[in-house]
PyMOL Python script that loads the backbone (N, CA, C, O; Angstrom):
from pymol import cmd

cmd.read_pdbstr("""\
ATOM      1  N   MET A   1       0.851  -1.178   0.000  1.00  0.00           N
ATOM      2  CA  MET A   1       0.000   0.000   0.000  1.00  0.00           C
ATOM      3  C   MET A   1       0.896   1.242   0.000  1.00  0.00           C
ATOM      4  O   MET A   1       1.965   1.243   0.611  1.00  0.00           O
ATOM      5  N   ASN A   2       0.452   2.297  -0.690  1.00  0.00           N
ATOM      6  CA  ASN A   2       1.292   3.489  -0.741  1.00  0.00           C
ATOM      7  C   ASN A   2       1.102   4.373   0.494  1.00  0.00           C
ATOM      8  O   ASN A   2       0.120   4.235   1.224  1.00  0.00           O
ATOM      9  N   LYS A   3       2.039   5.269   0.713  1.00  0.00           N
ATOM     10  CA  LYS A   3       2.042   6.071   1.942  1.00  0.00           C
ATOM     11  C   LYS A   3       0.796   6.944   2.108  1.00  0.00           C
ATOM     12  O   LYS A   3       0.236   6.970   3.204  1.00  0.00           O
ATOM     13  N   PRO A   4       0.331   7.666   1.071  1.00  0.00           N
ATOM     14  CA  PRO A   4      -0.883   8.463   1.278  1.00  0.00           C
ATOM     15  C   PRO A   4      -2.101   7.614   1.643  1.00  0.00           C
ATOM     16  O   PRO A   4      -2.910   8.021   2.478  1.00  0.00           O
ATOM     17  N   VAL A   5      -2.237   6.445   1.030  1.00  0.00           N
ATOM     18  CA  VAL A   5      -3.366   5.568   1.350  1.00  0.00           C
ATOM     19  C   VAL A   5      -3.233   5.073   2.783  1.00  0.00           C
ATOM     20  O   VAL A   5      -4.212   5.057   3.530  1.00  0.00           O
ATOM     21  N   ASP A   6      -2.042   4.675   3.166  1.00  0.00           N
ATOM     22  CA  ASP A   6      -1.810   4.210   4.532  1.00  0.00           C
ATOM     23  C   ASP A   6      -2.146   5.313   5.534  1.00  0.00           C
ATOM     24  O   ASP A   6      -2.787   5.054   6.553  1.00  0.00           O
ATOM     25  N   LYS A   7      -1.714   6.542   5.246  1.00  0.00           N
ATOM     26  CA  LYS A   7      -2.017   7.681   6.115  1.00  0.00           C
ATOM     27  C   LYS A   7      -3.528   7.899   6.207  1.00  0.00           C
ATOM     28  O   LYS A   7      -4.063   8.126   7.292  1.00  0.00           O
ATOM     29  N   LEU A   8      -4.213   7.827   5.059  1.00  0.00           N
ATOM     30  CA  LEU A   8      -5.666   8.013   5.052  1.00  0.00           C
ATOM     31  C   LEU A   8      -6.347   6.961   5.914  1.00  0.00           C
ATOM     32  O   LEU A   8      -7.199   7.292   6.739  1.00  0.00           O
ATOM     33  N   LEU A   9      -5.981   5.700   5.732  1.00  0.00           N
ATOM     34  CA  LEU A   9      -6.628   4.618   6.474  1.00  0.00           C
ATOM     35  C   LEU A   9      -6.330   4.700   7.965  1.00  0.00           C
ATOM     36  O   LEU A   9      -7.201   4.413   8.786  1.00  0.00           O
ATOM     37  N   ARG A  10      -5.116   5.087   8.322  1.00  0.00           N
ATOM     38  CA  ARG A  10      -4.734   5.147   9.740  1.00  0.00           C
ATOM     39  C   ARG A  10      -5.260   6.382  10.450  1.00  0.00           C
ATOM     40  O   ARG A  10      -5.714   6.297  11.591  1.00  0.00           O
ATOM     41  N   ASN A  11      -5.203   7.538   9.780  1.00  0.00           N
ATOM     42  CA  ASN A  11      -5.441   8.800  10.479  1.00  0.00           C
ATOM     43  C   ASN A  11      -6.758   9.496  10.144  1.00  0.00           C
ATOM     44  O   ASN A  11      -7.357  10.135  11.009  1.00  0.00           O
ATOM     45  N   ASP A  12      -7.207   9.378   8.910  1.00  0.00           N
ATOM     46  CA  ASP A  12      -8.300  10.234   8.459  1.00  0.00           C
ATOM     47  C   ASP A  12      -9.495   9.481   7.899  1.00  0.00           C
ATOM     48  O   ASP A  12     -10.428  10.108   7.397  1.00  0.00           O
ATOM     49  N   TRP A  13      -9.497   8.151   7.971  1.00  0.00           N
ATOM     50  CA  TRP A  13     -10.542   7.355   7.315  1.00  0.00           C
ATOM     51  C   TRP A  13     -11.938   7.684   7.850  1.00  0.00           C
ATOM     52  O   TRP A  13     -12.866   7.873   7.064  1.00  0.00           O
ATOM     53  N   ASP A  14     -12.098   7.756   9.163  1.00  0.00           N
ATOM     54  CA  ASP A  14     -13.417   8.016   9.743  1.00  0.00           C
ATOM     55  C   ASP A  14     -13.954   9.377   9.311  1.00  0.00           C
ATOM     56  O   ASP A  14     -15.122   9.498   8.942  1.00  0.00           O
ATOM     57  N   GLU A  15     -13.111  10.391   9.358  1.00  0.00           N
ATOM     58  CA  GLU A  15     -13.555  11.726   8.952  1.00  0.00           C
ATOM     59  C   GLU A  15     -13.857  11.762   7.457  1.00  0.00           C
ATOM     60  O   GLU A  15     -14.851  12.352   7.033  1.00  0.00           O
ATOM     61  N   PHE A  16     -12.994  11.128   6.658  1.00  0.00           N
ATOM     62  CA  PHE A  16     -13.221  11.073   5.213  1.00  0.00           C
ATOM     63  C   PHE A  16     -14.551  10.397   4.896  1.00  0.00           C
ATOM     64  O   PHE A  16     -15.353  10.936   4.132  1.00  0.00           O
ATOM     65  N   THR A  17     -14.792   9.226   5.473  1.00  0.00           N
ATOM     66  CA  THR A  17     -16.019   8.492   5.156  1.00  0.00           C
ATOM     67  C   THR A  17     -17.256   9.216   5.670  1.00  0.00           C
ATOM     68  O   THR A  17     -18.313   9.156   5.042  1.00  0.00           O
ATOM     69  N   ASP A  18     -17.132   9.900   6.809  1.00  0.00           N
ATOM     70  CA  ASP A  18     -18.262  10.666   7.330  1.00  0.00           C
ATOM     71  C   ASP A  18     -18.639  11.782   6.357  1.00  0.00           C
ATOM     72  O   ASP A  18     -19.813  11.955   6.030  1.00  0.00           O
ATOM     73  N   LYS A  19     -17.652  12.530   5.901  1.00  0.00           N
ATOM     74  CA  LYS A  19     -17.912  13.626   4.967  1.00  0.00           C
ATOM     75  C   LYS A  19     -18.406  13.100   3.622  1.00  0.00           C
ATOM     76  O   LYS A  19     -19.312  13.680   3.024  1.00  0.00           O
ATOM     77  N   LEU A  20     -17.823  12.020   3.152  1.00  0.00           N
ATOM     78  CA  LEU A  20     -18.241  11.450   1.873  1.00  0.00           C
ATOM     79  C   LEU A  20     -19.680  10.977   1.936  1.00  0.00           C
ATOM     80  O   LEU A  20     -20.438  11.147   0.981  1.00  0.00           O
ATOM     81  N   GLY A  21     -20.057  10.386   3.050  1.00  0.00           N
ATOM     82  CA  GLY A  21     -21.425   9.906   3.222  1.00  0.00           C
ATOM     83  C   GLY A  21     -22.455  11.017   3.276  1.00  0.00           C
ATOM     84  O   GLY A  21     -23.643  10.773   3.065  1.00  0.00           O
ATOM     85  N   LYS A  22     -22.016  12.228   3.553  1.00  0.00           N
ATOM     86  CA  LYS A  22     -22.929  13.371   3.634  1.00  0.00           C
ATOM     87  C   LYS A  22     -23.107  14.095   2.299  1.00  0.00           C
ATOM     88  O   LYS A  22     -23.907  15.027   2.204  1.00  0.00           O
ATOM     89  N   LEU A  23     -22.372  13.676   1.269  1.00  0.00           N
ATOM     90  CA  LEU A  23     -22.561  14.306  -0.043  1.00  0.00           C
ATOM     91  C   LEU A  23     -23.985  14.045  -0.518  1.00  0.00           C
ATOM     92  O   LEU A  23     -24.499  12.938  -0.364  1.00  0.00           O
ATOM     93  N   GLN A  24     -24.607  15.038  -1.082  1.00  0.00           N
ATOM     94  CA  GLN A  24     -25.994  14.937  -1.503  1.00  0.00           C
ATOM     95  C   GLN A  24     -26.167  14.188  -2.820  1.00  0.00           C
ATOM     96  O   GLN A  24     -27.188  13.531  -3.023  1.00  0.00           O
ATOM     97  N   THR A  25     -25.200  14.276  -3.703  1.00  0.00           N
ATOM     98  CA  THR A  25     -25.322  13.634  -5.017  1.00  0.00           C
ATOM     99  C   THR A  25     -23.977  13.072  -5.455  1.00  0.00           C
ATOM    100  O   THR A  25     -22.930  13.402  -4.897  1.00  0.00           O
ATOM    101  N   CYS A  26     -24.034  12.230  -6.451  1.00  0.00           N
ATOM    102  CA  CYS A  26     -22.829  11.718  -7.102  1.00  0.00           C
ATOM    103  C   CYS A  26     -22.915  12.140  -8.563  1.00  0.00           C
ATOM    104  O   CYS A  26     -23.900  11.847  -9.241  1.00  0.00           O
ATOM    105  N   ASN A  27     -21.887  12.825  -9.046  1.00  0.00           N
ATOM    106  CA  ASN A  27     -21.887  13.250 -10.443  1.00  0.00           C
ATOM    107  C   ASN A  27     -21.044  12.302 -11.311  1.00  0.00           C
ATOM    108  O   ASN A  27     -20.590  12.668 -12.395  1.00  0.00           O
ATOM    109  N   HIS A  28     -20.850  11.095 -10.814  1.00  0.00           N
ATOM    110  CA  HIS A  28     -20.128  10.032 -11.515  1.00  0.00           C
ATOM    111  C   HIS A  28     -18.658  10.373 -11.751  1.00  0.00           C
ATOM    112  O   HIS A  28     -18.056   9.971 -12.747  1.00  0.00           O
ATOM    113  N   THR A  29     -18.098  11.131 -10.798  1.00  0.00           N
ATOM    114  CA  THR A  29     -16.672  11.443 -10.786  1.00  0.00           C
ATOM    115  C   THR A  29     -16.179  11.263  -9.351  1.00  0.00           C
ATOM    116  O   THR A  29     -16.955  10.919  -8.460  1.00  0.00           O
ATOM    117  N   LEU A  30     -14.921  11.490  -9.142  1.00  0.00           N
ATOM    118  CA  LEU A  30     -14.337  11.477  -7.802  1.00  0.00           C
ATOM    119  C   LEU A  30     -14.164  12.894  -7.255  1.00  0.00           C
ATOM    120  O   LEU A  30     -13.371  13.110  -6.339  1.00  0.00           O
ATOM    121  N   ASP A  31     -14.896  13.854  -7.809  1.00  0.00           N
ATOM    122  CA  ASP A  31     -14.737  15.250  -7.403  1.00  0.00           C
ATOM    123  C   ASP A  31     -14.990  15.459  -5.911  1.00  0.00           C
ATOM    124  O   ASP A  31     -14.243  16.186  -5.256  1.00  0.00           O
ATOM    125  N   GLY A  32     -16.021  14.839  -5.375  1.00  0.00           N
ATOM    126  CA  GLY A  32     -16.308  14.977  -3.945  1.00  0.00           C
ATOM    127  C   GLY A  32     -15.203  14.394  -3.091  1.00  0.00           C
ATOM    128  O   GLY A  32     -14.775  15.004  -2.111  1.00  0.00           O
ATOM    129  N   SER A  33     -14.741  13.212  -3.463  1.00  0.00           N
ATOM    130  CA  SER A  33     -13.644  12.570  -2.726  1.00  0.00           C
ATOM    131  C   SER A  33     -12.390  13.435  -2.763  1.00  0.00           C
ATOM    132  O   SER A  33     -11.720  13.616  -1.746  1.00  0.00           O
ATOM    133  N   LYS A  34     -12.082  13.965  -3.937  1.00  0.00           N
ATOM    134  CA  LYS A  34     -10.895  14.813  -4.086  1.00  0.00           C
ATOM    135  C   LYS A  34     -11.008  16.055  -3.210  1.00  0.00           C
ATOM    136  O   LYS A  34     -10.047  16.437  -2.542  1.00  0.00           O
ATOM    137  N   ALA A  35     -12.186  16.687  -3.211  1.00  0.00           N
ATOM    138  CA  ALA A  35     -12.374  17.898  -2.411  1.00  0.00           C
ATOM    139  C   ALA A  35     -12.211  17.599  -0.919  1.00  0.00           C
ATOM    140  O   ALA A  35     -11.602  18.381  -0.189  1.00  0.00           O
ATOM    141  N   ILE A  36     -12.749  16.482  -0.477  1.00  0.00           N
ATOM    142  CA  ILE A  36     -12.625  16.104   0.939  1.00  0.00           C
ATOM    143  C   ILE A  36     -11.165  15.845   1.289  1.00  0.00           C
ATOM    144  O   ILE A  36     -10.684  16.295   2.329  1.00  0.00           O
ATOM    145  N   LEU A  37     -10.465  15.127   0.432  1.00  0.00           N
ATOM    146  CA  LEU A  37      -9.046  14.857   0.687  1.00  0.00           C
ATOM    147  C   LEU A  37      -8.253  16.157   0.769  1.00  0.00           C
ATOM    148  O   LEU A  37      -7.366  16.294   1.612  1.00  0.00           O
ATOM    149  N   GLU A  38      -8.571  17.107  -0.101  1.00  0.00           N
ATOM    150  CA  GLU A  38      -7.891  18.398  -0.058  1.00  0.00           C
ATOM    151  C   GLU A  38      -8.219  19.131   1.240  1.00  0.00           C
ATOM    152  O   GLU A  38      -7.339  19.757   1.831  1.00  0.00           O
ATOM    153  N   GLN A  39      -9.484  19.061   1.696  1.00  0.00           N
ATOM    154  CA  GLN A  39      -9.870  19.676   2.972  1.00  0.00           C
ATOM    155  C   GLN A  39      -9.095  19.058   4.132  1.00  0.00           C
ATOM    156  O   GLN A  39      -8.786  19.733   5.114  1.00  0.00           O
ATOM    157  N   LEU A  40      -8.785  17.771   4.006  1.00  0.00           N
ATOM    158  CA  LEU A  40      -8.038  17.074   5.058  1.00  0.00           C
ATOM    159  C   LEU A  40      -6.541  17.346   4.986  1.00  0.00           C
ATOM    160  O   LEU A  40      -5.779  16.863   5.823  1.00  0.00           O
ATOM    161  N   GLY A  41      -6.119  18.119   3.989  1.00  0.00           N
ATOM    162  CA  GLY A  41      -4.719  18.533   3.906  1.00  0.00           C
ATOM    163  C   GLY A  41      -3.839  17.711   2.993  1.00  0.00           C
ATOM    164  O   GLY A  41      -2.618  17.861   3.026  1.00  0.00           O
ATOM    165  N   TYR A  42      -4.421  16.844   2.176  1.00  0.00           N
ATOM    166  CA  TYR A  42      -3.619  16.050   1.249  1.00  0.00           C
ATOM    167  C   TYR A  42      -3.215  16.891   0.046  1.00  0.00           C
ATOM    168  O   TYR A  42      -4.014  17.662  -0.486  1.00  0.00           O
ATOM    169  N   ARG A  43      -1.966  16.733  -0.374  1.00  0.00           N
ATOM    170  CA  ARG A  43      -1.454  17.437  -1.551  1.00  0.00           C
ATOM    171  C   ARG A  43      -1.997  16.792  -2.819  1.00  0.00           C
ATOM    172  O   ARG A  43      -2.481  15.661  -2.787  1.00  0.00           O
ATOM    173  N   ASN A  44      -1.915  17.513  -3.941  1.00  0.00           N
ATOM    174  CA  ASN A  44      -2.429  17.013  -5.221  1.00  0.00           C
ATOM    175  C   ASN A  44      -1.850  15.654  -5.593  1.00  0.00           C
ATOM    176  O   ASN A  44      -2.576  14.783  -6.071  1.00  0.00           O
ATOM    177  N   THR A  45      -0.552  15.465  -5.381  1.00  0.00           N
ATOM    178  CA  THR A  45       0.052  14.170  -5.732  1.00  0.00           C
ATOM    179  C   THR A  45      -0.508  13.056  -4.859  1.00  0.00           C
ATOM    180  O   THR A  45      -0.727  11.942  -5.335  1.00  0.00           O
ATOM    181  N   GLU A  46      -0.740  13.353  -3.586  1.00  0.00           N
ATOM    182  CA  GLU A  46      -1.316  12.358  -2.671  1.00  0.00           C
ATOM    183  C   GLU A  46      -2.758  12.042  -3.056  1.00  0.00           C
ATOM    184  O   GLU A  46      -3.172  10.883  -3.039  1.00  0.00           O
ATOM    185  N   VAL A  47      -3.519  13.077  -3.403  1.00  0.00           N
ATOM    186  CA  VAL A  47      -4.908  12.880  -3.825  1.00  0.00           C
ATOM    187  C   VAL A  47      -4.938  11.971  -5.044  1.00  0.00           C
ATOM    188  O   VAL A  47      -5.772  11.069  -5.126  1.00  0.00           O
ATOM    189  N   GLY A  48      -4.035  12.200  -5.990  1.00  0.00           N
ATOM    190  CA  GLY A  48      -3.967  11.357  -7.178  1.00  0.00           C
ATOM    191  C   GLY A  48      -3.668   9.906  -6.849  1.00  0.00           C
ATOM    192  O   GLY A  48      -4.282   9.002  -7.415  1.00  0.00           O
ATOM    193  N   GLU A  49      -2.732   9.675  -5.941  1.00  0.00           N
ATOM    194  CA  GLU A  49      -2.384   8.311  -5.550  1.00  0.00           C
ATOM    195  C   GLU A  49      -3.561   7.621  -4.850  1.00  0.00           C
ATOM    196  O   GLU A  49      -3.841   6.449  -5.100  1.00  0.00           O
ATOM    197  N   ILE A  50      -4.241   8.360  -3.976  1.00  0.00           N
ATOM    198  CA  ILE A  50      -5.382   7.787  -3.269  1.00  0.00           C
ATOM    199  C   ILE A  50      -6.507   7.472  -4.245  1.00  0.00           C
ATOM    200  O   ILE A  50      -7.135   6.419  -4.136  1.00  0.00           O
ATOM    201  N   CYS A  51      -6.773   8.361  -5.195  1.00  0.00           N
ATOM    202  CA  CYS A  51      -7.836   8.118  -6.172  1.00  0.00           C
ATOM    203  C   CYS A  51      -7.514   6.921  -7.061  1.00  0.00           C
ATOM    204  O   CYS A  51      -8.414   6.171  -7.440  1.00  0.00           O
ATOM    205  N   ARG A  52      -6.252   6.739  -7.393  1.00  0.00           N
ATOM    206  CA  ARG A  52      -5.868   5.533  -8.152  1.00  0.00           C
ATOM    207  C   ARG A  52      -6.147   4.277  -7.316  1.00  0.00           C
ATOM    208  O   ARG A  52      -6.603   3.268  -7.852  1.00  0.00           O
ATOM    209  N   TRP A  53      -5.878   4.333  -6.020  1.00  0.00           N
ATOM    210  CA  TRP A  53      -6.169   3.206  -5.132  1.00  0.00           C
ATOM    211  C   TRP A  53      -7.667   2.959  -5.060  1.00  0.00           C
ATOM    212  O   TRP A  53      -8.111   1.811  -5.093  1.00  0.00           O
ATOM    213  N   PHE A  54      -8.463   4.050  -4.960  1.00  0.00           N
ATOM    214  CA  PHE A  54      -9.920   3.889  -4.986  1.00  0.00           C
ATOM    215  C   PHE A  54     -10.340   3.131  -6.236  1.00  0.00           C
ATOM    216  O   PHE A  54     -11.106   2.170  -6.153  1.00  0.00           O
ATOM    217  N   GLU A  55      -9.845   3.556  -7.393  1.00  0.00           N
ATOM    218  CA  GLU A  55     -10.221   2.935  -8.664  1.00  0.00           C
ATOM    219  C   GLU A  55      -9.804   1.462  -8.710  1.00  0.00           C
ATOM    220  O   GLU A  55     -10.557   0.621  -9.202  1.00  0.00           O
ATOM    221  N   LEU A  56      -8.632   1.152  -8.211  1.00  0.00           N
ATOM    222  CA  LEU A  56      -8.174  -0.240  -8.177  1.00  0.00           C
ATOM    223  C   LEU A  56      -9.070  -1.116  -7.294  1.00  0.00           C
ATOM    224  O   LEU A  56      -9.094  -2.339  -7.425  1.00  0.00           O
ATOM    225  N   ASN A  57      -9.800  -0.458  -6.396  1.00  0.00           N
ATOM    226  CA  ASN A  57     -10.694  -1.169  -5.478  1.00  0.00           C
ATOM    227  C   ASN A  57     -12.165  -0.948  -5.808  1.00  0.00           C
ATOM    228  O   ASN A  57     -13.030  -1.122  -4.949  1.00  0.00           O
ATOM    229  N   GLY A  58     -12.449  -0.566  -7.048  1.00  0.00           N
ATOM    230  CA  GLY A  58     -13.827  -0.437  -7.522  1.00  0.00           C
ATOM    231  C   GLY A  58     -14.479   0.899  -7.280  1.00  0.00           C
ATOM    232  O   GLY A  58     -15.690   1.024  -7.466  1.00  0.00           O
ATOM    233  N   GLY A  59     -13.727   1.907  -6.872  1.00  0.00           N
ATOM    234  CA  GLY A  59     -14.289   3.225  -6.615  1.00  0.00           C
ATOM    235  C   GLY A  59     -13.982   4.199  -7.722  1.00  0.00           C
ATOM    236  O   GLY A  59     -13.024   4.967  -7.636  1.00  0.00           O
ATOM    237  N   TYR A  60     -14.796   4.172  -8.770  1.00  0.00           N
ATOM    238  CA  TYR A  60     -14.569   5.040  -9.927  1.00  0.00           C
ATOM    239  C   TYR A  60     -15.310   6.363  -9.827  1.00  0.00           C
ATOM    240  O   TYR A  60     -15.076   7.269 -10.627  1.00  0.00           O
ATOM    241  N   CYS A  61     -16.203   6.482  -8.847  1.00  0.00           N
ATOM    242  CA  CYS A  61     -16.905   7.732  -8.571  1.00  0.00           C
ATOM    243  C   CYS A  61     -17.203   7.747  -7.070  1.00  0.00           C
ATOM    244  O   CYS A  61     -16.981   6.754  -6.377  1.00  0.00           O
ATOM    245  N   ASP A  62     -17.706   8.873  -6.581  1.00  0.00           N
ATOM    246  CA  ASP A  62     -17.918   9.018  -5.139  1.00  0.00           C
ATOM    247  C   ASP A  62     -18.842   7.947  -4.554  1.00  0.00           C
ATOM    248  O   ASP A  62     -18.564   7.410  -3.482  1.00  0.00           O
ATOM    249  N   CYS A  63     -19.941   7.633  -5.254  1.00  0.00           N
ATOM    250  CA  CYS A  63     -20.860   6.633  -4.694  1.00  0.00           C
ATOM    251  C   CYS A  63     -20.236   5.236  -4.717  1.00  0.00           C
ATOM    252  O   CYS A  63     -20.518   4.417  -3.843  1.00  0.00           O
ATOM    253  N   GLU A  64     -19.390   4.962  -5.712  1.00  0.00           N
ATOM    254  CA  GLU A  64     -18.716   3.661  -5.743  1.00  0.00           C
ATOM    255  C   GLU A  64     -17.633   3.564  -4.675  1.00  0.00           C
ATOM    256  O   GLU A  64     -17.337   2.474  -4.186  1.00  0.00           O
ATOM    257  N   VAL A  65     -17.038   4.707  -4.311  1.00  0.00           N
ATOM    258  CA  VAL A  65     -16.085   4.690  -3.198  1.00  0.00           C
ATOM    259  C   VAL A  65     -16.820   4.240  -1.944  1.00  0.00           C
ATOM    260  O   VAL A  65     -16.299   3.430  -1.177  1.00  0.00           O
ATOM    261  N   ILE A  66     -18.036   4.761  -1.727  1.00  0.00           N
ATOM    262  CA  ILE A  66     -18.822   4.355  -0.565  1.00  0.00           C
ATOM    263  C   ILE A  66     -19.224   2.887  -0.667  1.00  0.00           C
ATOM    264  O   ILE A  66     -19.031   2.115   0.272  1.00  0.00           O
ATOM    265  N   LEU A  67     -19.778   2.515  -1.799  1.00  0.00           N
ATOM    266  CA  LEU A  67     -20.317   1.158  -1.948  1.00  0.00           C
ATOM    267  C   LEU A  67     -19.242   0.080  -2.014  1.00  0.00           C
ATOM    268  O   LEU A  67     -19.434  -1.020  -1.496  1.00  0.00           O
ATOM    269  N   ASN A  68     -18.125   0.384  -2.640  1.00  0.00           N
ATOM    270  CA  ASN A  68     -17.102  -0.639  -2.836  1.00  0.00           C
ATOM    271  C   ASN A  68     -15.928  -0.504  -1.870  1.00  0.00           C
ATOM    272  O   ASN A  68     -15.592  -1.459  -1.170  1.00  0.00           O
ATOM    273  N   VAL A  69     -15.316   0.649  -1.825  1.00  0.00           N
ATOM    274  CA  VAL A  69     -14.094   0.809  -1.032  1.00  0.00           C
ATOM    275  C   VAL A  69     -14.401   0.895   0.460  1.00  0.00           C
ATOM    276  O   VAL A  69     -13.795   0.180   1.258  1.00  0.00           O
ATOM    277  N   VAL A  70     -15.331   1.759   0.838  1.00  0.00           N
ATOM    278  CA  VAL A  70     -15.638   1.932   2.261  1.00  0.00           C
ATOM    279  C   VAL A  70     -16.172   0.629   2.845  1.00  0.00           C
ATOM    280  O   VAL A  70     -15.751   0.209   3.923  1.00  0.00           O
ATOM    281  N   MET A  71     -17.086  -0.003   2.143  1.00  0.00           N
ATOM    282  CA  MET A  71     -17.646  -1.255   2.652  1.00  0.00           C
ATOM    283  C   MET A  71     -16.584  -2.350   2.723  1.00  0.00           C
ATOM    284  O   MET A  71     -16.576  -3.129   3.676  1.00  0.00           O
ATOM    285  N   ARG A  72     -15.698  -2.426   1.751  1.00  0.00           N
ATOM    286  CA  ARG A  72     -14.628  -3.420   1.768  1.00  0.00           C
ATOM    287  C   ARG A  72     -13.707  -3.204   2.965  1.00  0.00           C
ATOM    288  O   ARG A  72     -13.324  -4.161   3.638  1.00  0.00           O
ATOM    289  N   GLU A  73     -13.354  -1.955   3.226  1.00  0.00           N
ATOM    290  CA  GLU A  73     -12.481  -1.667   4.362  1.00  0.00           C
ATOM    291  C   GLU A  73     -13.205  -1.941   5.678  1.00  0.00           C
ATOM    292  O   GLU A  73     -12.588  -2.401   6.638  1.00  0.00           O
ATOM    293  N   HIS A  74     -14.504  -1.662   5.728  1.00  0.00           N
ATOM    294  CA  HIS A  74     -15.287  -1.963   6.930  1.00  0.00           C
ATOM    295  C   HIS A  74     -15.298  -3.468   7.186  1.00  0.00           C
ATOM    296  O   HIS A  74     -15.079  -3.913   8.312  1.00  0.00           O
ATOM    297  N   LEU A  75     -15.552  -4.237   6.151  1.00  0.00           N
ATOM    298  CA  LEU A  75     -15.566  -5.698   6.301  1.00  0.00           C
ATOM    299  C   LEU A  75     -14.190  -6.229   6.676  1.00  0.00           C
ATOM    300  O   LEU A  75     -14.079  -7.151   7.484  1.00  0.00           O
ATOM    301  N   ARG A  76     -13.146  -5.658   6.098  1.00  0.00           N
ATOM    302  CA  ARG A  76     -11.783  -6.060   6.443  1.00  0.00           C
ATOM    303  C   ARG A  76     -11.528  -5.790   7.917  1.00  0.00           C
ATOM    304  O   ARG A  76     -10.906  -6.605   8.599  1.00  0.00           O
ATOM    305  N   GLY A  77     -12.006  -4.647   8.417  1.00  0.00           N
ATOM    306  CA  GLY A  77     -11.857  -4.333   9.836  1.00  0.00           C
ATOM    307  C   GLY A  77     -12.607  -5.299  10.725  1.00  0.00           C
ATOM    308  O   GLY A  77     -12.110  -5.689  11.782  1.00  0.00           O
ATOM    309  N   LEU A  78     -13.822  -5.697  10.299  1.00  0.00           N
ATOM    310  CA  LEU A  78     -14.584  -6.678  11.068  1.00  0.00           C
ATOM    311  C   LEU A  78     -13.861  -8.020  11.127  1.00  0.00           C
ATOM    312  O   LEU A  78     -13.829  -8.677  12.167  1.00  0.00           O
ATOM    313  N   GLU A  79     -13.284  -8.413   9.998  1.00  0.00           N
ATOM    314  CA  GLU A  79     -12.536  -9.666   9.958  1.00  0.00           C
ATOM    315  C   GLU A  79     -11.333  -9.644  10.877  1.00  0.00           C
ATOM    316  O   GLU A  79     -10.940 -10.670  11.432  1.00  0.00           O
ATOM    317  N   GLN A  80     -10.754  -8.470  11.032  1.00  0.00           N
ATOM    318  CA  GLN A  80      -9.573  -8.323  11.881  1.00  0.00           C
ATOM    319  C   GLN A  80      -9.956  -7.967  13.314  1.00  0.00           C
ATOM    320  O   GLN A  80      -9.083  -7.718  14.146  1.00  0.00           O
ATOM    321  N   GLY A  81     -11.257  -7.942  13.609  1.00  0.00           N
ATOM    322  CA  GLY A  81     -11.726  -7.662  14.957  1.00  0.00           C
ATOM    323  C   GLY A  81     -11.651  -6.208  15.355  1.00  0.00           C
ATOM    324  O   GLY A  81     -11.559  -5.900  16.543  1.00  0.00           O
ATOM    325  N   LYS A  82     -11.689  -5.281  14.367  1.00  0.00           N
ATOM    326  CA  LYS A  82     -11.566  -3.860  14.658  1.00  0.00           C
ATOM    327  C   LYS A  82     -12.890  -3.127  14.618  1.00  0.00           C
ATOM    328  O   LYS A  82     -12.892  -1.900  14.712  1.00  0.00           O
ATOM    329  N   GLY A  83     -13.987  -3.790  14.487  1.00  0.00           N
ATOM    330  CA  GLY A  83     -15.210  -3.010  14.367  1.00  0.00           C
ATOM    331  C   GLY A  83     -16.347  -3.838  14.642  1.00  0.00           C
ATOM    332  O   GLY A  83     -17.482  -3.365  14.593  1.00  0.00           O
TER     333      GLY A  83
END
""", "prot")
cmd.dss("prot")
cmd.show_as("cartoon", "prot")
cmd.util.cbc("prot")
cmd.orient("prot")
């Protein structure tokens, strides 16, 4: 896993997913995810790396990040006894 993704999962995942879940619509892009990552202080290069990771895990737009990536990480946490 790359460093920005590791940082996101360790430090900012709960805040990121909370804000992402509050988006009113999905415009079939990662614009909402990118904006949230920028609000959390991630640089453009880090945002790009994280978005590539989202896509590799089935998150090609904001709603797919919720449905595929967030749920996958939640289930992974349950399997590891973290949730």
